[in-house]
All heavy atoms as an XYZ file, in Angstrom:
914
protein
N     213.800     -5.980    -21.374
C     212.941     -6.715    -22.260
C     213.156     -6.179    -23.670
O     213.267     -4.981    -23.884
C     211.477     -6.545    -21.852
C     210.530     -7.250    -22.785
S     208.795     -7.091    -22.315
C     208.745     -8.116    -20.875
N     213.219     -7.109    -24.615
C     213.347     -6.757    -26.029
C     212.278     -7.485    -26.816
O     212.021     -8.664    -26.563
C     214.737     -7.158    -26.564
O     215.733     -6.455    -25.831
C     214.873     -6.829    -28.031
N     211.647     -6.793    -27.747
C     210.608     -7.393    -28.583
C     211.053     -7.306    -30.039
O     211.373     -6.228    -30.533
C     209.260     -6.678    -28.412
C     208.206     -7.292    -29.315
C     208.816     -6.722    -26.951
N     211.101     -8.454    -30.688
C     211.385     -8.534    -32.116
C     210.090     -8.949    -32.798
O     209.374     -9.811    -32.287
C     212.467     -9.582    -32.388
C     213.753     -9.450    -31.580
C     214.602    -10.696    -31.721
C     214.518     -8.225    -32.024
N     209.787     -8.367    -33.943
C     208.541     -8.732    -34.613
C     208.623     -8.396    -36.089
O     209.440     -7.594    -36.506
C     207.356     -8.030    -33.972
C     207.448     -6.523    -33.969
C     206.377     -5.902    -33.099
O     205.599     -6.570    -32.448
N     206.319     -4.586    -33.100
N     207.745     -9.027    -36.850
C     207.713     -8.755    -38.280
C     206.638     -9.578    -38.966
O     205.925    -10.370    -38.333
N     206.522     -9.419    -40.288
C     205.492    -10.139    -41.036
C     205.924    -11.557    -41.376
O     207.118    -11.860    -41.452
C     205.360     -9.309    -42.310
C     206.742     -8.778    -42.525
C     207.270     -8.497    -41.137
N     204.933    -12.411    -41.585
C     205.158    -13.720    -42.183
C     204.515    -13.637    -43.560
O     203.296    -13.611    -43.683
C     204.533    -14.853    -41.358
C     205.197    -14.921    -39.983
C     204.660    -16.182    -42.096
C     204.585    -15.942    -39.049
N     205.345    -13.520    -44.580
C     204.841    -13.363    -45.939
C     204.521    -14.722    -46.542
O     205.286    -15.668    -46.407
C     205.852    -12.607    -46.793
C     206.161    -11.187    -46.291
C     207.259    -10.561    -47.120
C     204.918    -10.322    -46.291
N     203.366    -14.797    -47.197
C     202.881    -16.038    -47.789
C     202.296    -15.688    -49.158
O     201.205    -15.125    -49.243
C     201.810    -16.646    -46.878
C     201.197    -17.922    -47.404
O     201.341    -18.223    -48.607
O     200.551    -18.616    -46.613
N     203.034    -15.999    -50.216
C     202.609    -15.615    -51.561
C     201.291    -16.249    -51.981
O     200.626    -15.752    -52.884
C     203.697    -15.964    -52.583
C     204.919    -15.075    -52.422
O     204.799    -13.982    -51.839
O     206.007    -15.482    -52.880
N     200.883    -17.327    -51.328
C     199.636    -17.999    -51.686
C     198.442    -17.346    -50.993
O     197.411    -17.092    -51.612
C     199.701    -19.505    -51.333
C     198.358    -20.178    -51.564
C     200.807    -20.182    -52.124
N     198.546    -17.051    -49.699
C     197.401    -16.585    -48.914
C     197.348    -15.080    -48.663
O     196.298    -14.569    -48.282
C     197.365    -17.312    -47.570
C     197.121    -18.788    -47.748
O     196.206    -19.194    -48.445
N     197.965    -19.605    -47.134
N     198.447    -14.380    -48.834
C     198.445    -12.943    -48.572
C     197.621    -12.201    -49.615
O     197.438    -12.672    -50.741
C     199.876    -12.388    -48.593
C     200.695    -12.821    -47.391
O     200.129    -13.449    -46.476
O     201.909    -12.544    -47.377
N     197.128    -11.040    -49.218
C     196.438    -10.150    -50.144
C     197.414     -9.072    -50.606
O     198.493     -8.908    -50.038
C     195.232     -9.510    -49.452
C     194.129    -10.463    -48.991
C     193.010     -9.682    -48.327
C     193.595    -11.288    -50.155
N     197.004     -8.336    -51.628
C     197.825     -7.248    -52.143
C     197.000     -5.969    -52.177
O     195.824     -5.993    -52.532
C     198.322     -7.576    -53.555
C     199.345     -8.664    -53.548
C     199.104    -10.010    -53.515
C     200.746     -8.503    -53.538
N     200.294    -10.704    -53.488
C     201.322     -9.794    -53.513
C     201.594     -7.404    -53.552
C     202.684    -10.010    -53.494
C     202.967     -7.621    -53.543
C     203.498     -8.903    -53.510
N     197.604     -4.862    -51.784
C     197.006     -3.532    -51.902
C     197.933     -2.750    -52.824
O     199.039     -2.371    -52.427
C     196.891     -2.864    -50.540
N     197.497     -2.576    -54.048
C     198.366     -2.041    -55.101
C     199.584     -2.956    -55.202
O     199.432     -4.136    -55.441
C     198.741     -0.582    -54.843
C     197.534      0.343    -54.954
O     196.669      0.073    -55.810
O     197.460      1.314    -54.188
N     200.780     -2.420    -54.977
C     202.006     -3.230    -55.069
C     202.533     -3.652    -53.704
O     203.683     -4.074    -53.587
C     203.104     -2.446    -55.802
C     202.760     -2.220    -57.258
O     201.977     -3.021    -57.815
O     203.271     -1.246    -57.848
N     201.709     -3.537    -52.666
C     202.145     -3.854    -51.303
C     201.507     -5.163    -50.850
O     200.285     -5.314    -50.872
C     201.762     -2.717    -50.321
C     202.158     -3.075    -48.905
C     202.392     -1.412    -50.762
N     202.346     -6.114    -50.456
C     201.849     -7.394    -49.952
C     201.357     -7.214    -48.515
O     202.062     -6.670    -47.672
C     202.963     -8.439    -50.004
C     202.507     -9.839    -49.726
C     203.591    -10.870    -50.046
O     204.701    -10.529    -50.444
N     203.265    -12.128    -49.854
N     200.127     -7.659    -48.250
C     199.538     -7.573    -46.911
C     199.696     -8.939    -46.262
O     199.072     -9.910    -46.683
C     198.043     -7.182    -46.975
C     197.451     -7.124    -45.577
C     197.865     -5.859    -47.709
N     200.545     -9.058    -45.236
C     200.817    -10.370    -44.643
C     199.589    -10.984    -43.977
O     198.787    -10.279    -43.368
C     201.892    -10.090    -43.588
C     202.259     -8.665    -43.729
C     201.259     -7.990    -44.592
N     199.467    -12.286    -44.080
C     198.358    -12.994    -43.430
C     198.678    -13.293    -41.972
O     197.792    -13.679    -41.217
C     198.030    -14.285    -44.182
O     199.193    -15.064    -44.340
N     199.932    -13.110    -41.565
C     200.314    -13.367    -40.175
C     201.525    -12.507    -39.808
O     202.265    -12.043    -40.685
C     200.632    -14.846    -39.972
N     201.698    -12.339    -38.504
C     202.858    -11.635    -37.959
C     203.475    -12.480    -36.862
O     202.778    -13.220    -36.167
C     202.445    -10.276    -37.363
C     202.045     -9.280    -38.402
C     200.739     -9.206    -38.841
C     202.984     -8.435    -38.951
C     200.364     -8.300    -39.810
C     202.621     -7.518    -39.923
C     201.305     -7.450    -40.355
N     204.779    -12.376    -36.686
C     205.481    -13.093    -35.622
C     206.005    -12.086    -34.602
O     206.190    -10.910    -34.904
C     206.631    -13.927    -36.182
C     207.716    -13.107    -36.832
C     207.758    -12.708    -38.142
C     208.886    -12.562    -36.218
N     208.877    -11.957    -38.374
C     209.595    -11.857    -37.205
C     209.405    -12.600    -34.928
C     210.792    -11.204    -36.946
C     210.599    -11.945    -34.661
C     211.277    -11.264    -35.676
N     206.218    -12.598    -33.397
C     206.781    -11.778    -32.324
C     207.602    -12.681    -31.420
O     207.184    -13.789    -31.090
C     205.662    -11.126    -31.521
C     206.147    -10.202    -30.407
C     204.994     -9.527    -29.720
C     204.432     -8.487    -30.666
N     203.528     -7.535    -30.026
N     208.778    -12.216    -31.028
C     209.601    -12.895    -30.021
C     209.912    -11.876    -28.939
O     210.419    -10.794    -29.225
C     210.912    -13.469    -30.614
C     211.786    -14.077    -29.520
C     210.621    -14.503    -31.694
N     209.577    -12.219    -27.701
C     209.857    -11.360    -26.550
C     210.975    -12.029    -25.755
O     210.877    -13.211    -25.411
C     208.601    -11.189    -25.667
C     208.905    -10.301    -24.465
C     207.446    -10.629    -26.480
N     212.036    -11.264    -25.476
C     213.186    -11.773    -24.731
C     213.371    -10.900    -23.497
O     213.278     -9.680    -23.578
C     214.478    -11.719    -25.595
C     215.659    -12.316    -24.853
C     214.265    -12.424    -26.928
N     213.615    -11.542    -22.355
C     213.817    -10.791    -21.124
C     214.801    -11.541    -20.233
O     215.051    -12.718    -20.418
C     212.498    -10.550    -20.402
C     211.896    -11.777    -19.789
C     212.000    -12.198    -18.497
C     211.115    -12.784    -20.460
N     211.322    -13.375    -18.316
C     210.769    -13.759    -19.509
C     210.673    -12.952    -21.779
C     210.016    -14.882    -19.832
C     209.921    -14.069    -22.084
C     209.600    -15.012    -21.111
N     215.335    -10.804    -19.249
C     216.239    -11.411    -18.279
C     215.439    -11.701    -17.021
O     215.012    -10.787    -16.319
C     217.411    -10.497    -17.958
C     218.406    -11.160    -17.037
C     219.632    -10.322    -16.835
C     220.594    -11.055    -15.927
N     221.755    -10.255    -15.615
N     215.217    -12.981    -16.763
C     214.509    -13.410    -15.566
C     215.487    -13.689    -14.438
O     216.701    -13.487    -14.584
N     214.977    -14.165    -13.321
C     215.817    -14.451    -12.156
C     216.876    -15.500    -12.475
O     217.976    -15.453    -11.930
C     214.948    -14.918    -10.996
N     216.557    -16.437    -13.379
C     217.517    -17.506    -13.699
C     218.201    -17.297    -15.046
O     218.778    -18.223    -15.595
C     216.798    -18.859    -13.682
O     215.750    -18.867    -14.641
N     218.138    -16.087    -15.604
C     218.818    -15.806    -16.870
C     217.841    -15.415    -17.968
O     216.674    -15.131    -17.711
N     218.349    -15.409    -19.199
C     217.524    -14.999    -20.325
C     216.414    -15.999    -20.621
O     216.589    -17.202    -20.460
C     218.384    -14.827    -21.581
C     219.317    -13.618    -21.599
C     220.124    -13.596    -22.890
C     218.543    -12.321    -21.446
N     215.277    -15.479    -21.040
C     214.109    -16.275    -21.430
C     213.543    -15.649    -22.706
O     213.699    -14.465    -22.952
C     213.016    -16.229    -20.359
C     213.466    -16.611    -18.981
C     213.281    -18.059    -18.763
C     213.639    -18.378    -17.309
N     213.496    -19.729    -17.013
N     212.854    -16.479    -23.498
C     212.220    -15.972    -24.718
C     210.889    -16.683    -24.923
O     210.754    -17.866    -24.610
C     213.127    -16.186    -25.922
N     209.924    -15.945    -25.434
C     208.637    -16.525    -25.808
C     208.338    -16.050    -27.226
O     208.573    -14.893    -27.569
C     207.513    -16.145    -24.816
C     207.262    -14.672    -24.781
C     206.241    -16.904    -25.116
N     207.857    -16.965    -28.063
C     207.556    -16.648    -29.461
C     206.064    -16.814    -29.712
O     205.428    -17.703    -29.138
C     208.356    -17.569    -30.378
N     205.509    -15.952    -30.569
C     204.083    -15.994    -30.883
C     203.865    -15.682    -32.357
O     204.680    -15.002    -32.981
C     203.332    -14.963    -30.049
C     203.299    -15.275    -28.571
S     202.682    -13.889    -27.605
C     204.221    -13.016    -27.311
N     202.757    -16.198    -32.883
C     202.322    -15.882    -34.241
C     200.884    -15.391    -34.155
O     200.048    -16.029    -33.522
C     202.418    -17.114    -35.159
C     203.885    -17.529    -35.336
C     201.771    -16.825    -36.512
C     204.076    -18.812    -36.114
N     200.608    -14.238    -34.774
C     199.240    -13.704    -34.845
C     198.755    -13.861    -36.279
O     199.334    -13.293    -37.203
C     199.215    -12.236    -34.435
N     197.697    -14.638    -36.453
C     197.111    -14.894    -37.770
C     195.996    -13.883    -38.006
O     195.043    -13.819    -37.245
C     196.567    -16.324    -37.795
C     195.889    -16.690    -39.087
O     195.884    -15.869    -40.032
O     195.355    -17.798    -39.168
N     196.118    -13.088    -39.069
C     195.091    -12.092    -39.331
C     194.234    -12.437    -40.544
O     193.486    -11.589    -41.040
C     195.698    -10.709    -39.478
C     196.551    -10.478    -40.695
C     196.931     -9.013    -40.799
O     196.711     -8.208    -39.901
N     197.507     -8.641    -41.922
N     194.276    -13.686    -41.008
C     193.442    -14.051    -42.158
C     191.947    -13.844    -41.892
O     191.231    -13.529    -42.838
C     193.711    -15.494    -42.634
O     193.617    -16.392    -41.533
C     195.070    -15.620    -43.274
N     191.426    -13.987    -40.639
C     189.996    -13.707    -40.441
C     189.620    -12.258    -40.770
O     188.472    -11.970    -41.070
C     189.765    -14.001    -38.959
C     190.850    -14.951    -38.581
C     192.032    -14.551    -39.423
N     190.594    -11.347    -40.725
C     190.308     -9.941    -41.021
C     190.198     -9.680    -42.521
O     189.649     -8.660    -42.934
C     191.407     -9.045    -40.437
C     191.601     -9.110    -38.925
C     192.769     -8.236    -38.507
C     190.337     -8.701    -38.203
N     190.735    -10.586    -43.333
C     190.749    -10.359    -44.778
C     189.345    -10.292    -45.376
O     189.135     -9.662    -46.394
C     191.564    -11.436    -45.486
C     193.055    -11.276    -45.341
C     193.901    -12.254    -45.817
C     193.616    -10.169    -44.738
C     195.268    -12.123    -45.701
C     194.981    -10.027    -44.606
C     195.818    -11.004    -45.102
N     188.385    -10.957    -44.772
C     187.041    -10.988    -45.344
C     186.205     -9.761    -44.968
O     185.108     -9.584    -45.494
C     186.311    -12.256    -44.894
O     186.162    -12.250    -43.489
N     186.689     -8.906    -44.083
C     185.935     -7.712    -43.688
C     185.983     -6.665    -44.798
O     187.052     -6.350    -45.317
C     186.511     -7.110    -42.397
C     186.459     -7.995    -41.162
C     187.112     -7.290    -39.986
C     185.037     -8.380    -40.835
N     184.829     -6.149    -45.170
C     184.756     -5.136    -46.216
C     185.135     -3.771    -45.652
O     184.607     -3.348    -44.633
C     183.339     -5.084    -46.795
C     182.969     -6.306    -47.586
C     183.849     -6.490    -48.820
O     184.153     -5.532    -49.521
N     184.257     -7.722    -49.061
N     186.057     -3.092    -46.326
C     186.457     -1.748    -45.934
C     186.498     -0.876    -47.166
O     186.657     -1.354    -48.278
C     187.840     -1.768    -45.286
C     187.883     -2.575    -44.023
C     189.230     -2.454    -43.404
N     189.349     -3.412    -42.322
C     190.367     -3.475    -41.523
N     191.371     -2.667    -41.662
N     190.404     -4.362    -40.560
N     186.413      0.404    -46.959
C     186.506      1.362    -48.057
C     187.619      2.336    -47.721
O     187.531      3.058    -46.736
C     185.178      2.082    -48.266
C     184.052      1.129    -48.575
N     183.936      0.514    -49.793
C     183.038      0.664    -47.820
C     182.885     -0.278    -49.781
N     182.321     -0.204    -48.589
N     188.673      2.314    -48.506
C     189.811      3.183    -48.239
C     190.488      2.773    -46.946
O     190.676      1.601    -46.669
N     190.810      3.757    -46.124
C     191.492      3.493    -44.858
C     190.524      3.381    -43.691
O     190.934      3.355    -42.535
C     192.505      4.588    -44.574
N     189.233      3.306    -43.985
C     188.229      3.250    -42.913
C     188.332      1.936    -42.152
O     188.517      0.886    -42.740
C     186.830      3.388    -43.504
N     188.217      1.979    -40.825
C     188.216      0.754    -40.031
C     186.920     -0.013    -40.244
O     185.937      0.555    -40.733
C     188.341      1.245    -38.592
C     187.767      2.624    -38.622
C     188.065      3.177    -39.992
N     186.877     -1.290    -39.858
C     185.623     -2.028    -39.978
C     184.584     -1.452    -39.024
O     184.918     -0.759    -38.068
C     186.002     -3.455    -39.567
C     187.265     -3.325    -38.808
C     187.950     -2.087    -39.297
N     183.295     -1.722    -39.280
C     182.252     -1.219    -38.376
C     182.494     -1.679    -36.937
O     183.030     -2.758    -36.697
C     180.968     -1.845    -38.937
C     181.287     -2.235    -40.328
C     182.756     -2.505    -40.380
N     182.072     -0.858    -35.979
C     182.319     -1.150    -34.568
C     181.669     -2.439    -34.093
O     182.151     -3.079    -33.172
C     181.867      0.016    -33.700
C     182.707      1.255    -33.896
C     182.406      2.280    -32.832
C     183.137      3.565    -33.045
N     184.546      3.496    -33.191
N     180.577     -2.864    -34.707
C     179.910     -4.089    -34.267
C     180.479     -5.345    -34.931
O     179.982     -6.441    -34.738
C     178.404     -4.001    -34.514
C     178.055     -3.833    -35.989
O     178.965     -3.531    -36.790
O     176.873     -4.003    -36.332
N     181.554     -5.201    -35.708
C     182.182     -6.344    -36.365
C     183.099     -7.046    -35.374
O     184.021     -6.433    -34.841
C     183.013     -5.887    -37.583
O     182.156     -5.189    -38.468
C     183.649     -7.070    -38.284
N     182.840     -8.326    -35.096
C     183.748     -9.033    -34.180
C     185.090     -9.280    -34.870
O     185.131     -9.662    -36.034
C     183.025    -10.350    -33.915
C     182.122    -10.542    -35.084
C     181.770     -9.170    -35.580
N     186.150     -9.001    -34.162
C     187.495     -9.222    -34.680
C     188.149    -10.290    -33.821
O     188.253    -10.138    -32.610
C     188.325     -7.924    -34.660
C     189.738     -8.181    -35.141
C     187.648     -6.856    -35.504
N     188.552    -11.353    -34.452
C     189.166    -12.463    -33.731
C     190.532    -12.755    -34.346
O     190.680    -13.639    -35.171
C     188.267    -13.701    -33.805
C     188.810    -14.859    -32.975
O     189.660    -14.613    -32.098
O     188.389    -15.994    -33.221
N     191.518    -11.955    -33.959
C     192.881    -12.205    -34.409
C     193.471    -13.202    -33.424
O     193.646    -12.902    -32.251
C     193.715    -10.910    -34.443
C     195.142    -11.200    -34.850
C     193.084     -9.913    -35.385
N     193.752    -14.384    -33.902
C     194.229    -15.439    -33.021
C     195.680    -15.214    -32.622
O     196.503    -14.829    -33.437
C     194.107    -16.799    -33.714
C     192.694    -17.200    -34.115
C     192.750    -18.504    -34.890
C     191.824    -17.349    -32.889
N     195.976    -15.446    -31.365
C     197.356    -15.414    -30.879
C     197.786    -16.855    -30.659
O     197.075    -17.627    -30.027
C     197.446    -14.654    -29.549
C     197.134    -13.194    -29.656
C     198.203    -12.431    -30.410
O     199.360    -12.814    -30.431
N     197.812    -11.365    -31.050
N     198.918    -17.209    -31.184
C     199.411    -18.577    -31.055
C     200.821    -18.572    -30.501
O     201.675    -17.832    -30.968
C     199.423    -19.267    -32.413
C     198.064    -19.497    -32.968
C     197.406    -18.727    -33.886
C     197.184    -20.559    -32.635
N     196.178    -19.249    -34.146
C     196.009    -20.384    -33.399
C     197.271    -21.652    -31.778
C     194.938    -21.257    -33.336
C     196.197    -22.520    -31.720
C     195.049    -22.321    -32.491
N     201.043    -19.408    -29.529
C     202.379    -19.635    -29.004
C     203.095    -20.525    -29.997
O     202.522    -21.465    -30.531
C     202.257    -20.319    -27.644
C     203.567    -20.705    -27.037
C     204.075    -19.588    -26.140
N     205.418    -19.894    -25.700
C     205.710    -20.647    -24.663
N     204.765    -21.179    -23.933
N     206.970    -20.863    -24.338
N     204.321    -20.235    -30.295
C     205.099    -21.008    -31.252
C     206.521    -21.150    -30.747
O     206.919    -20.471    -29.807
C     205.095    -20.316    -32.613
N     207.270    -22.004    -31.370
C     208.690    -22.117    -31.035
C     209.476    -21.153    -31.918
O     209.017    -20.752    -32.994
C     209.182    -23.545    -31.258
O     209.178    -23.853    -32.642
N     210.656    -20.792    -31.482
C     211.521    -19.929    -32.284
C     211.878    -20.622    -33.603
O     211.824    -19.983    -34.658
C     212.748    -19.479    -31.474
C     212.271    -18.477    -30.399
C     213.814    -18.853    -32.364
C     213.308    -18.041    -29.412
N     212.200    -21.936    -33.612
C     212.444    -22.594    -34.909
C     211.243    -22.545    -35.859
O     211.418    -22.475    -37.080
C     212.791    -24.033    -34.522
C     213.378    -23.916    -33.154
C     212.575    -22.811    -32.499
N     210.014    -22.557    -35.328
C     208.832    -22.429    -36.186
C     208.835    -21.077    -36.883
O     208.577    -20.983    -38.089
C     207.541    -22.609    -35.369
O     207.501    -23.923    -34.838
C     206.305    -22.369    -36.226
N     209.139    -20.018    -36.148
C     209.194    -18.689    -36.750
C     210.316    -18.617    -37.778
O     210.145    -18.060    -38.860
C     209.329    -17.605    -35.664
C     208.014    -17.543    -34.879
C     209.680    -16.251    -36.270
C     208.001    -16.620    -33.720
N     211.460    -19.229    -37.461
C     212.561    -19.250    -38.423
C     212.144    -19.937    -39.722
O     212.442    -19.450    -40.816
C     213.772    -19.970    -37.829
C     214.444    -19.194    -36.717
C     215.594    -19.956    -36.098
O     215.384    -21.113    -35.658
O     216.708    -19.410    -36.070
N     211.442    -21.070    -39.602
C     211.055    -21.810    -40.801
C     210.017    -21.061    -41.628
O     209.986    -21.169    -42.846
C     210.550    -23.204    -40.441
O     209.290    -23.139    -39.818
N     209.156    -20.272    -40.985
C     208.125    -19.524    -41.707
C     208.652    -18.233    -42.328
O     208.042    -17.704    -43.261
C     206.955    -19.206    -40.783
C     206.122    -20.429    -40.421
C     204.950    -20.028    -39.567
C     204.018    -21.177    -39.339
N     203.338    -21.613    -40.547
N     209.760    -17.695    -41.800
C     210.254    -16.399    -42.263
C     211.589    -16.469    -43.003
O     211.935    -15.529    -43.708
C     210.445    -15.438    -41.075
O     211.435    -15.984    -40.197
C     209.135    -15.200    -40.338
N     212.339    -17.536    -42.787
C     213.681    -17.602    -43.365
C     214.713    -16.851    -42.544
O     215.870    -16.743    -42.938
N     214.313    -16.329    -41.388
C     215.237    -15.603    -40.514
C     216.088    -16.569    -39.700
O     215.687    -17.702    -39.448
C     214.451    -14.701    -39.547
C     213.682    -13.559    -40.176
C     212.806    -12.881    -39.127
C     214.628    -12.553    -40.823
N     217.251    -16.110    -39.279
C     218.113    -16.891    -38.399
C     218.043    -16.278    -37.002
O     218.646    -15.243    -36.733
C     219.546    -16.874    -38.917
C     220.515    -17.635    -38.014
O     220.071    -18.263    -37.025
O     221.729    -17.603    -38.293
N     217.264    -16.901    -36.134
C     217.142    -16.447    -34.740
C     217.890    -17.392    -33.804
O     217.568    -17.490    -32.626
C     215.662    -16.360    -34.358
C     214.807    -15.414    -35.213
C     213.333    -15.543    -34.847
C     215.272    -13.982    -35.087
N     218.901    -18.086    -34.346
C     219.610    -19.116    -33.576
C     220.181    -18.623    -32.252
O     220.206    -19.395    -31.289
C     220.699    -19.777    -34.424
O     221.620    -18.818    -34.921
N     220.621    -17.355    -32.111
C     221.107    -16.927    -30.797
C     220.031    -16.973    -29.705
O     220.347    -16.994    -28.523
C     221.576    -15.491    -31.032
C     221.866    -15.418    -32.490
C     220.860    -16.330    -33.133
N     218.750    -17.004    -30.092
C     217.660    -16.997    -29.113
C     217.128    -18.391    -28.803
O     216.388    -18.563    -27.834
C     216.512    -16.126    -29.624
C     216.859    -14.677    -29.940
C     215.646    -13.964    -30.506
C     217.389    -13.979    -28.703
N     217.455    -19.377    -29.622
C     216.852    -20.711    -29.471
C     217.040    -21.304    -28.080
O     216.132    -21.911    -27.531
C     217.427    -21.679    -30.505
C     216.870    -21.484    -31.873
C     217.338    -22.591    -32.805
N     217.508    -22.036    -34.131
C     218.537    -22.269    -34.903
N     219.516    -23.062    -34.525
N     218.608    -21.713    -36.094
N     218.222    -21.153    -27.502
C     218.483    -21.781    -26.196
C     217.673    -21.154    -25.072
O     217.545    -21.725    -23.994
C     219.969    -21.749    -25.861
C     220.516    -20.353    -25.585
C     221.992    -20.370    -25.260
O     222.357    -20.813    -24.150
O     222.780    -19.949    -26.135
N     217.079    -19.977    -25.305
C     216.293    -19.296    -24.284
C     214.785    -19.487    -24.470
O     213.990    -18.998    -23.666
C     216.628    -17.798    -24.272
C     218.103    -17.548    -24.181
C     218.796    -16.960    -25.235
C     218.823    -17.944    -23.060
C     220.165    -16.752    -25.158
C     220.195    -17.738    -22.983
C     220.858    -17.147    -24.035
O     222.213    -16.948    -23.965
N     214.401    -20.209    -25.515
C     212.991    -20.436    -25.839
C     212.308    -21.175    -24.694
O     212.752    -22.241    -24.282
C     212.895    -21.242    -27.130
C     211.524    -21.195    -27.773
O     210.565    -20.778    -27.097
O     211.426    -21.584    -28.945
N     211.215    -20.605    -24.175
C     210.511    -21.230    -23.049
C     209.545    -22.317    -23.485
O     208.940    -22.978    -22.649
C     209.730    -20.170    -22.241
O     208.819    -19.499    -23.104
C     210.672    -19.181    -21.585
N     209.394    -22.532    -24.798
C     208.532    -23.620    -25.263
C     209.121    -24.949    -24.817
O     208.441    -25.778    -24.251
C     208.350    -23.581    -26.796
C     207.708    -24.857    -27.284
C     207.485    -22.406    -27.176
N     210.393    -25.154    -25.051
C     211.090    -26.356    -24.591
C     210.368    -27.643    -24.886
O     209.758    -27.816    -25.920
N     210.408    -28.563    -23.951
C     209.819    -29.891    -24.117
C     208.299    -29.870    -24.023
O     207.660    -30.862    -24.331
C     210.395    -30.835    -23.074
N     207.701    -28.761    -23.598
C     206.247    -28.688    -23.489
C     205.555    -28.667    -24.846
O     204.373    -28.898    -24.948
C     205.828    -27.438    -22.719
C     206.292    -27.477    -21.283
O     206.461    -28.582    -20.750
O     206.483    -26.396    -20.716
N     206.300    -28.345    -25.916
C     205.707    -28.249    -27.239
C     205.547    -29.633    -27.840
O     206.509    -30.368    -27.974
C     206.590    -27.394    -28.149
C     206.053    -27.068    -29.527
C     204.822    -26.174    -29.414
C     207.104    -26.389    -30.361
N     204.342    -30.049    -28.203
C     204.160    -31.345    -28.843
C     204.940    -31.414    -30.150
O     205.194    -30.393    -30.776
C     202.646    -31.405    -29.120
C     202.050    -30.403    -28.199
C     203.084    -29.342    -28.011
N     205.319    -32.604    -30.558
C     206.125    -32.751    -31.761
C     205.315    -33.185    -32.975
O     205.845    -33.323    -34.052
C     207.283    -33.752    -31.540
C     208.250    -33.212    -30.527
C     206.755    -35.110    -31.115
N     204.012    -33.388    -32.836
C     203.171    -33.811    -33.946
C     202.703    -32.592    -34.726
O     202.196    -31.643    -34.156
C     201.947    -34.605    -33.431
C     201.041    -34.983    -34.587
C     202.405    -35.831    -32.683
N     202.875    -32.589    -36.028
C     202.429    -31.475    -36.858
C     203.149    -30.197    -36.509
O     204.271    -30.201    -36.030
N     202.496    -29.076    -36.732
C     203.115    -27.787    -36.470
C     203.145    -27.473    -34.988
O     204.001    -26.754    -34.505
C     202.371    -26.697    -37.231
C     203.120    -25.410    -37.218
C     202.598    -24.442    -38.243
O     201.831    -24.838    -39.120
O     202.956    -23.284    -38.143
N     202.183    -28.003    -34.254
C     202.185    -27.946    -32.794
C     202.202    -26.540    -32.227
O     202.969    -26.233    -31.342
C     203.349    -28.753    -32.242
N     201.342    -25.676    -32.709
C     201.201    -24.358    -32.107
C     200.233    -24.464    -30.945
O     199.327    -25.289    -30.952
C     200.667    -23.355    -33.126
C     201.569    -23.097    -34.321
C     200.907    -22.110    -35.270
C     202.917    -22.567    -33.895
N     200.436    -23.640    -29.929
C     199.578    -23.680    -28.750
C     198.780    -22.387    -28.671
O     199.360    -21.311    -28.661
C     200.433    -23.854    -27.495
C     201.155    -25.187    -27.450
S     202.153    -25.384    -25.955
C     203.503    -24.264    -26.283
N     197.439    -22.466    -28.604
C     196.657    -21.232    -28.505
C     196.870    -20.549    -27.158
O     197.015    -21.216    -26.143
C     195.211    -21.702    -28.662
C     195.238    -23.149    -28.322
C     196.610    -23.658    -28.637
N     196.900    -19.221    -27.180
C     197.014    -18.434    -25.958
C     195.647    -17.840    -25.678
O     195.143    -17.039    -26.459
C     198.065    -17.324    -26.113
C     199.442    -17.952    -26.329
C     198.069    -16.416    -24.888
C     200.504    -16.952    -26.668
N     195.041    -18.252    -24.570
C     193.718    -17.740    -24.212
C     193.718    -17.056    -22.857
O     192.745    -16.402    -22.499
C     192.687    -18.889    -24.199
O     193.110    -19.877    -23.264
C     192.552    -19.501    -25.589
N     194.791    -17.235    -22.084
C     194.888    -16.589    -20.773
C     196.371    -16.425    -20.429
O     197.233    -17.041    -21.044
C     194.164    -17.421    -19.706
C     194.647    -18.844    -19.595
C     193.742    -19.659    -18.679
C     194.156    -21.091    -18.573
N     194.292    -21.842    -19.794
N     196.671    -15.576    -19.462
C     198.058    -15.292    -19.101
C     198.830    -16.547    -18.709
O     200.011    -16.669    -18.990
C     198.110    -14.283    -17.952
C     197.795    -12.891    -18.391
C     196.640    -12.211    -18.152
C     198.608    -12.027    -19.172
N     196.695    -10.959    -18.739
C     197.902    -10.823    -19.367
C     199.881    -12.152    -19.726
C     198.420     -9.762    -20.089
C     200.397    -11.083    -20.444
C     199.673     -9.911    -20.618
N     198.156    -17.498    -18.085
C     198.834    -18.707    -17.620
C     199.357    -19.562    -18.778
O     200.171    -20.452    -18.579
C     197.893    -19.549    -16.734
C     197.541    -18.905    -15.417
C     196.466    -17.810    -15.543
O     195.729    -17.767    -16.545
O     196.406    -16.973    -14.627
N     198.888    -19.310    -20.008
C     199.354    -20.048    -21.168
C     200.766    -19.634    -21.599
O     201.353    -20.261    -22.474
C     198.398    -19.858    -22.356
C     197.060    -20.513    -22.141
O     196.976    -21.429    -21.285
O     196.085    -20.112    -22.808
N     201.294    -18.565    -21.000
C     202.646    -18.106    -21.327
C     203.540    -18.362    -20.122
O     203.558    -17.583    -19.172
C     202.661    -16.593    -21.671
C     201.669    -16.290    -22.791
C     204.069    -16.151    -22.047
C     201.504    -14.814    -23.075
N     204.281    -19.500    -20.115
C     205.150    -19.779    -18.973
C     206.307    -18.790    -18.926
O     206.996    -18.584    -19.909
C     205.645    -21.198    -19.240
C     205.465    -21.415    -20.686
C     204.360    -20.522    -21.142
N     206.474    -18.157    -17.792
C     207.531    -17.178    -17.622
C     208.718    -17.728    -16.838
O     209.650    -17.006    -16.568
C     206.962    -15.927    -16.937
C     205.837    -15.220    -17.703
C     205.321    -14.034    -16.921
C     206.316    -14.799    -19.081
N     208.670    -18.970    -16.470
C     209.789    -19.571    -15.726
C     210.174    -20.880    -16.341
O     209.468    -21.543    -16.985
C     209.394    -19.767    -14.281
C     209.159    -18.452    -13.608
C     208.851    -18.624    -12.146
O     209.424    -19.530    -11.528
O     208.037    -17.864    -11.628
């Protein structure tokens, strides 16, 4: 299993800490060898709900603060378009396939393990 991941930089929505851009989202692609060959699943984690939490220095938010970082299933081409990366060697192994709707951005929320098809 191999995991690739990184930030999705957005000059409009990201925050800045001094001279460091704080990404509003992160992408992840997990690739593994299944019984029928290579497979890949892509996800985007949106952390914009965390931007409104008040913090002082490096202190974490209060323990009673609900944190809802959304996990979204995405296609590898979606991640490529948001990051400018070329992940073309992985596209043929993307498990999103025909299950991904073609209207709009068509991200699928992940709320349980069954939402990630492994075959």
